SEKOLLUM-385227 format. One record per residue: residue in three letters; x, y, z of N, C-alpha, C in turn. Coordinates in steps of 0.1 Angstrom, whole numbers, plus 5000, padded with zeros to 4 digits. Example, Ala and Ser with C-alpha at 12.3 -4.5 7.8 and 13.67 -1.06 7.14 Angstrom:
BEGIN
ALA513249435078512349555078513249675078/SER512849785071513749895071512950005079/
***
This chain:
BEGIN
MET500849885000499950005001500950135000/ALA500550224992501350344991500550464996/ASP501350555004500750685008501450784998/THR500950784986501450854974501451004976/CYS500451044984500251194985500951234999/GLY501351145007501951185020500951245030/ALA499751215027498751285035498151205046/LEU498451075048497750995058498451015072/LEU497750985080498050985095498250855099/PRO499050835112499150705116497950605119/ASP496950685123495650615126495050565113/HIS495050635102494450605091495350495084/VAL496650495084497350375080497050265088/SER496950275101496650135109495250075104/ARG494350165102493050125097493050055084/LEU493850125075493850075061494549935060/ILE495749935068496549815067495749695073/GLY495049735085494349625092493149585084/SER492449665075491349625067491849545057/LEU492949575050493549505037494049365043/LYS494649365055495149235062494049135064/SER492849195067491849095070490949055057/THR491249125046490749105034491449015024/VAL492849025022493648955014494548875023/GLU494948755016495848665022497248665014/THR497948775016499148795011499848885019/GLU501348895019502148975026501749125022/LEU501649205031501549355027502949445030/GLY503049545022504149635024503449775025/PHE504349875029504050015030505050095024/HIS504550195016505550295010505050425014/ALA505950495023505450635028506250735022/HIS505350855018505950965015505951065028/ASP506951165027507151235039506651395039/PHE505551415032505151545030504851605044/LEU504251535052503751585066504851545077/THR506051505072506951445082506551325090/LEU505751245083505151135092505551015084/ALA506450985077506850885070507250765080/TYR508050795089508450715100507250665108/ALA506650745114505450725122504350635114/ASN504050665102503250585095503650455091/SER504850435089505750295086505550215098/ILE505850285110505650205122504250145125/ALA503250245121501850215122501450095113/ALA502050105101501649995091502249855096/VAL503449845101504149725106503349675118/THR502849775128502149735139500849665134/ALA500149725124498949675119498949545111/GLY500249495108500549375100501249375087/ALA501749515083502549505072503849425075/SER504249345065505449285066506749335062/TYR506649445054507849525051507449675049/ILE508549745049508349885045509449925036/ASP509150025027509950075016510850195022/CYS511950205020512750335024513950365014/SER514450465014515450515006516550595012/PHE517750575007518950645012518550805011/LEU518950875021518651015022517151055021/GLY516350955022514850985019514451025005/LEU515250994996515151034982513850974976/GLY512951074971511751024965511051154960/ARG509851124955508951244949508751334961/GLY508751474957508251574965509151574979/ALA508551564991509351565002510151435006/GLY509951334999510751214999510051125006/ASN510851005010510350885015510950875029/LEU510550765035511250725047512750695045/GLN513650755054515050735052515550605057/THR516250545047516950405052517650425066/GLU518450535067519250565077518550555090/LEU517350615090516450605103516050475107/ALA515550395096515050255098516150175102/LEU517350195098518550105103518950145117/ILE519050275118519650315133518550275143/ARG517450285140516350265151515850115151/HIS516050035141515549895142516549795138/ARG517649815131518449705126519949705133/LEU520449825135521949835140522049805154/PRO521149835164521549795179522049665180/ASN523149645187523649515191524149425178/ARG524749495168525249415156526649445154/GLN527249365148528749385145528749435131/ILE529349555131529349635118530849685115/THR531849615116533249655114533349745103/GLY533549695090533849775078532449835072/GLU531249775076530049815070529749965071/ALA530050015084529550155085530250245075/ALA531450225074532350315064531750285050/ARG531450165046530950135032529450205031/PHE528650185041527450255040527350395039/LEU528350455046528550615046529050655032/GLU529950575027530450615014529450605004/CYS528650495003527550484994526550614996/ARG526250635008525250765010526050885006/ARG527250915008527951025005527951034988/GLU528150924981528150924967526850954961/LEU525750894969524450934963524051074965/ALA524451134977524051264980524751364969/ARG526051324966526751394954526051394942/ILE525751264937524951254924523751324926/ALA522751304935521651354935521651504939/GLY522751554943522751694945522051744959/ARG522151634968521251654982522351664992/GLU521951725003522751745014522951615021/GLU524151595027524351465033524651505049/ARG523451505056523451555070524051445078/SER524551485090525051415099524051305104/LEU524551185109523651095114523651105130/VAL524451195137524451205150523351235157/SER522451325152521251365159520151255158/MET520251185147519251075144519750965154/ALA520850935155521250825164520950855179/CYS521250985182520951035195519351025199/GLY518651055190517251045192516750905193/ALA517350825184517050685186517450615200/LEU518450665206518850605218518550695231/ASN517850795228517250905239518450965245/LEU519351005238520651075244520451205246/THR520851265256520751415261521751485251/PRO521451615250522551705243523951695248/VAL524151675262525351665269526051545263/GLU525251435261525851305258526051315242/GLU525251395235525551415221526951485219/THR527051585228528351655228529651575230/THR529351485239530451395243530751295232/LEU529751235226529751155214530651225203/LEU530351345201531151435190532551455195/LYS532751485207534151495212534851365211/LEU534451265215535051135213535451105198/ALA534451125190534751095175535951185172/ASP535851315174536951395170538351345175/ALA538251325189539551265194540051145188/ALA539151055184539650945178539750955163/LYS539651075158539651085143538751005135/VAL537550985141536550905133535350995129/PRO535050995116533851095110532751065121/GLU531951185123530951185134529851085130/SER529351075117528450985114528650835116/GLU530050805113530450665115530650635129/ALA530950735138530950705154529550685158/ALA528750765153527250745156526650605153/LEU527050555141526650425137527350315146/ARG528550345149529250245157528650235171/PHE528350355177527750355190526550285190/VAL525650315182524250245180524550095179/ALA525450045171525649915168526249855181/SER526949925189527549865202526549825211/GLY525449865211524349825221524649895235/GLN525649975236525950045249524950145252/ASP524950185265524150295268524850425270/ALA524150525273524650645276525750665286/GLY525550575297526650575307528050545302/THR528250495290529550455286530150585278/LEU529150695276529750805269530450905280/ARG531650865283532450945291533351045286/ALA533451175290534351275284535751235284/ASP536251135294537651105293537950985284/GLY536750945278537150845267537050695271/ALA536950685285537050545290535750455286/GLY536050345281534750275277534550295263/ALA535250375255535050405242535550315233/GLY535550175235536150075227535350055215/TRP534050095214533050085204533550185192/LEU534650275193535050365185536150285176/VAL536650185181537750125174537149995167/PRO537349995154536849855146537549735152/ALA536649635152537149515160538549455155/GLY538849465142540149415137541349505140/SER541049615146542149715148542549715163/ARG541949635171542349635186543649555189/
***
């Protein structure tokens, strides 16, 4: 099911997917446009109501205001507690190249990661300082921290406990 005009609200999506799910015997997917900045909320509503998959795109590229960002779906639902040694750098390189080709801004993933993990502004600043001290690009540091599964208590200004910044093969 597609929210082509990006005008649906999460309760509408839930009702539509629920109705479709009770009518057809097939897997359902959901494709959200972000005109009202509800692509993520609507996608969660669709999955909660029974959709088996959601569409998303790097940088949210899509018609008009765009689609659900792959980056958000990964950070919030796929990366926590995962081993991502070289994948983070490759993911970010693909994202960077796509931004260049599409003429789109490649925004930092730090705020998105901090929102997903409920980190405070002080913890976000600490994450940025640790990334800078380790000479790790900030978006890569954010992805590594999310994947580490560690909590905000490990974000110490003195760098103690920041082993998540070092790729597994480099230790």
